[in-house]
C-alpha positions as CSV (number, residue, x, y, z in Angstrom):
1,M,0.0,0.0,0.0
2,E,1.2,3.5,-0.7
3,P,2.6,5.3,2.4
4,V,0.2,8.3,1.9
5,T,-2.7,5.9,1.7
6,T,-1.7,4.2,4.9
7,A,-1.5,7.5,6.7
8,A,-4.9,8.6,5.4
9,I,-6.5,5.4,6.7
10,T,-4.9,5.9,10.2
11,A,-6.0,9.5,10.4
12,V,-9.6,8.8,9.3
13,T,-9.9,5.9,11.8
14,K,-9.0,8.1,14.7
15,E,-11.4,11.0,14.1
16,S,-14.9,11.4,15.4
17,A,-17.8,9.8,13.4
18,Q,-19.7,13.0,13.5
19,A,-16.9,15.1,12.0
20,L,-16.1,12.5,9.4
21,E,-19.7,12.3,8.3
22,K,-20.0,16.1,8.0
23,E,-16.8,16.1,5.8
24,A,-18.1,13.2,3.7
25,R,-21.5,14.9,3.1
26,G,-19.9,18.1,2.0
27,F,-17.7,16.4,-0.5
28,I,-20.5,14.3,-1.9
29,G,-22.6,17.4,-2.3
30,T,-19.8,19.0,-4.4
31,I,-19.1,16.1,-6.7
32,L,-22.8,15.3,-7.1
33,G,-23.7,18.8,-7.9
34,E,-26.6,18.8,-5.4
35,P,-27.2,18.0,-1.7
36,A,-26.0,14.7,-0.5
37,K,-29.5,13.7,0.5
38,A,-30.3,13.2,-3.2
39,L,-28.4,9.9,-3.0
40,G,-31.6,8.3,-1.6
41,G,-30.4,7.8,1.9
42,L,-27.0,6.3,1.1
43,L,-25.6,8.2,4.0
44,G,-28.7,8.0,6.1
45,D,-29.8,6.1,9.2
46,K,-31.3,3.3,7.2
47,V,-27.9,2.2,5.9
48,N,-26.3,-0.7,7.8
49,K,-23.8,0.7,10.2
50,R,-20.9,-1.2,8.8
51,R,-21.6,0.0,5.3
52,H,-22.1,3.5,6.6
53,G,-18.7,3.5,8.3
54,N,-17.0,2.0,5.3
55,L,-18.4,4.7,3.0
56,I,-17.6,7.6,5.3
57,K,-13.9,6.5,5.5
58,I,-13.6,6.1,1.7
59,V,-15.3,9.4,0.9
60,V,-13.1,11.3,3.4
61,Q,-10.0,9.7,2.0
62,A,-10.9,10.7,-1.5
63,K,-11.6,14.3,-0.5
64,R,-8.3,14.6,1.3
65,K,-6.3,12.9,-1.5
66,L,-7.6,15.6,-3.9
67,A,-6.8,18.3,-1.4
68,E,-3.2,16.9,-1.0
69,A,-2.8,17.0,-4.7
70,G,-3.9,20.6,-4.8
71,V,-7.0,19.9,-6.9
72,S,-10.6,21.1,-6.6
73,P,-13.3,18.4,-7.1
74,K,-15.6,18.5,-10.0
75,E,-19.1,17.1,-10.4
76,V,-19.3,13.4,-11.3
77,P,-22.0,11.9,-13.5
78,L,-24.8,10.2,-11.5
79,K,-24.4,6.9,-13.5
80,I,-20.8,6.7,-12.2
81,I,-21.0,8.2,-8.7
82,H,-24.1,6.3,-7.5
83,P,-22.9,2.7,-8.3
84,L,-19.4,3.6,-7.1
85,L,-20.6,4.7,-3.7
86,E,-23.0,1.7,-3.4
87,A,-20.2,-0.8,-4.2
88,A,-17.6,1.1,-2.1
89,S,-19.8,0.9,1.0
90,L,-19.5,-2.9,1.0
91,E,-15.7,-2.9,1.2
92,E,-14.2,-3.6,4.6
93,D,-10.6,-4.4,3.6
94,E,-8.4,-1.3,4.2
95,T,-6.3,-1.8,1.1
96,M,-9.4,-2.2,-1.1
97,Q,-10.9,0.9,0.6
98,A,-7.9,2.8,-0.5
99,M,-8.5,1.7,-4.1
100,W,-12.1,2.9,-3.9
101,A,-11.0,6.2,-2.5
102,N,-8.4,6.7,-5.3
103,L,-11.0,5.8,-7.9
104,L,-13.5,8.3,-6.4
105,A,-10.8,11.0,-6.2
106,N,-9.6,10.5,-9.8
107,G,-13.2,10.5,-11.0
108,A,-13.7,13.9,-9.3
109,D,-10.4,15.3,-10.4
110,A,-11.1,18.6,-12.1
111,R,-8.0,18.3,-14.3
112,S,-9.5,15.4,-16.2
113,A,-11.6,16.3,-19.2
114,N,-13.5,13.0,-18.9
115,S,-14.6,11.1,-15.8
116,I,-13.7,7.5,-15.2
117,P,-15.5,5.0,-17.4
118,P,-18.8,3.6,-15.9
119,S,-17.3,0.1,-16.1
120,F,-14.5,0.9,-13.5
121,P,-16.6,0.6,-10.4
122,A,-18.1,-2.7,-11.6
123,I,-14.6,-4.0,-12.3
124,L,-13.2,-3.0,-8.9
125,K,-16.2,-4.5,-7.2
126,E,-15.1,-7.9,-8.5
127,L,-11.5,-7.7,-7.3
128,T,-10.0,-8.8,-4.0
129,Y,-6.6,-7.9,-2.4
130,R,-5.1,-10.8,-4.2
131,E,-5.9,-9.6,-7.7
132,V,-4.9,-6.0,-6.8
133,V,-1.5,-7.1,-5.6
134,M,-0.8,-8.7,-9.0
135,L,-2.2,-5.8,-11.0
136,N,0.0,-3.3,-9.0
137,E,3.0,-5.5,-9.5
138,L,2.5,-5.6,-13.3
139,F,1.7,-1.8,-13.4
140,E,5.0,-1.0,-11.6
141,R,6.9,-3.0,-14.2
142,V,5.0,-1.2,-17.0
143,E,5.8,2.2,-15.5
144,K,9.5,1.2,-15.3
145,D,10.0,-0.8,-18.5
146,G,7.2,0.2,-20.9
147,V,3.7,-0.9,-22.0
148,A,4.9,-4.1,-23.7
149,F,6.4,-5.5,-20.5
150,E,5.5,-9.2,-19.9
151,L,5.9,-11.3,-16.8
152,P,6.5,-15.0,-17.1
153,L,4.1,-17.4,-15.3
154,L,6.9,-18.5,-12.9
155,S,7.6,-14.9,-12.0
156,L,4.0,-14.2,-11.2
157,M,4.0,-17.2,-8.9
158,F,7.1,-15.8,-7.2
159,V,5.2,-12.5,-6.7
160,Y,2.2,-14.4,-5.3
161,D,4.5,-16.2,-2.8
162,S,6.5,-13.1,-1.8
163,H,3.3,-11.1,-0.9
164,G,2.1,-13.9,1.4
165,L,-0.8,-14.8,-0.9
166,S,-0.2,-18.6,-0.8
167,Q,-0.8,-20.8,2.2
168,T,2.5,-22.7,1.7
169,G,4.7,-19.9,0.5
170,K,6.0,-22.4,-2.1
171,L,3.8,-22.0,-5.1
172,C,6.7,-21.7,-7.5
173,T,9.3,-23.8,-5.5
174,A,7.3,-26.7,-4.1
175,T,9.1,-30.1,-4.5
176,E,7.5,-33.5,-4.7
177,A,8.2,-34.0,-1.0
178,D,6.4,-30.7,-0.2
179,W,3.4,-31.9,-2.1
180,N,3.4,-35.2,-0.3
181,E,3.7,-33.6,3.1
182,N,0.9,-31.1,2.7
183,H,-1.0,-32.0,-0.5
184,A,-4.3,-30.2,0.3
185,A,-2.6,-26.9,0.9
186,H,-0.6,-27.1,-2.3
187,V,-3.7,-28.0,-4.3
188,R,-5.5,-25.0,-2.7
189,D,-2.7,-22.7,-3.6
190,T,-2.6,-23.9,-7.2
191,E,-6.4,-23.5,-7.6
192,D,-6.5,-20.0,-6.0
193,F,-3.6,-18.8,-8.2
194,G,-5.3,-20.1,-11.3
195,M,-8.6,-18.6,-10.3
196,M,-7.0,-15.2,-9.7
197,L,-5.5,-15.3,-13.3
198,D,-8.9,-16.4,-14.7
199,I,-10.6,-13.4,-13.0
200,L,-8.0,-10.9,-14.4
201,K,-8.3,-12.4,-17.9
202,R,-12.1,-12.5,-17.8
203,L,-12.2,-8.8,-16.8
204,A,-9.8,-8.1,-19.7
205,L,-7.3,-6.5,-17.3
206,V,-4.5,-8.9,-18.1
207,T,-3.6,-10.5,-21.5
208,E,-2.0,-13.9,-21.7
209,V,0.8,-14.2,-24.3
210,G,1.9,-17.7,-25.4
211,F,4.7,-18.7,-27.8
212,A,6.3,-22.0,-28.8
213,R,10.0,-22.6,-28.1
214,D,12.4,-22.6,-31.0
215,Q,13.2,-26.3,-31.6
216,D,16.8,-25.3,-32.2
217,D,17.3,-22.9,-29.3
218,G,19.0,-25.5,-27.1
219,L,16.8,-24.7,-24.1
220,Y,15.0,-28.0,-23.9
221,I,16.1,-31.0,-22.0
222,S,14.1,-33.7,-23.8
223,S,12.5,-34.3,-27.2
224,L,9.1,-33.5,-25.7
225,D,10.2,-30.4,-23.9
226,K,11.1,-28.6,-27.1
227,H,7.3,-28.4,-28.0
228,R,6.4,-26.7,-24.8
229,I,4.4,-23.4,-25.0
230,E,5.8,-20.6,-22.8
231,V,3.3,-18.3,-21.2
232,S,3.7,-14.7,-20.0
233,Y,1.2,-12.1,-18.8
234,R,0.9,-8.3,-19.4
235,L,-1.5,-5.6,-18.5
236,S,-4.0,-4.8,-21.2
237,S,-4.7,-1.2,-22.2
238,L,-7.8,-1.4,-20.0
239,G,-5.7,-2.8,-17.2
240,I,-3.2,0.0,-17.3
241,R,-5.9,2.7,-17.4
242,F,-7.8,1.0,-14.6
243,I,-4.9,0.7,-12.2
244,R,-3.8,4.3,-12.9
245,M,-7.3,5.5,-11.9
246,C,-7.0,3.4,-8.7
247,R,-3.8,5.1,-7.5
248,T,-3.4,8.3,-5.6
249,P,-4.0,11.4,-7.8
250,A,-0.8,13.0,-8.9
251,P,-0.1,16.4,-7.3
252,L,-0.2,19.6,-9.4
253,K,3.3,20.5,-10.8
254,N,2.7,24.1,-10.2
255,A,0.0,26.5,-9.1
256,S,-0.8,27.5,-12.7
257,E,-2.0,24.1,-13.7
């Protein structure tokens, strides 16, 4: 998680509920272009207390992220803001709450000529911390090495292990002895990892790239191995834009922007 995001969560958690709700209502009124009550009670007494608390934290984080960037909020189309707030209110994981806050902040960023696409809240709603870790890892590589960057399957497994996402910590290094000792856990890790990739591919955030080995490249160790298909993964154009909109808004370079 970004350091600024962690600090924002800590600060929001310590403040009084009444002050936070007042701050959240004011921000929603600004980006909605009308009083917050027009949301049909989304911030009202009828909302489950847990959802209410989640939403307040996320909205306040979004407001403060824009303030820290030196940007004034703009009105967000109702077809975007309403489903975004509805879905965000269901999120209880702090890392995912930060993603929702960033998405809301970027959607309300007055520097952007267009708001976020209506599909982005629906996409984020389907993700968990596990998928977000992998998307951020790929995005960091893209930022460093370029749009065409690809990460081999084994490298993705290593990232999965290194972030503590696997039960065994040995998704990419498990030996036959490891499997025999804790077969169920290794099966679960393999299934969870495969499901994560399937989700990212189904949402078109990640593209799978396969290629056949050159039969004369000398890399194979048997006559069968030379026919193996190597697989790598990269962020799609949609994935790059989506993750960029789920990160902390960039600060203004100077006061004239």
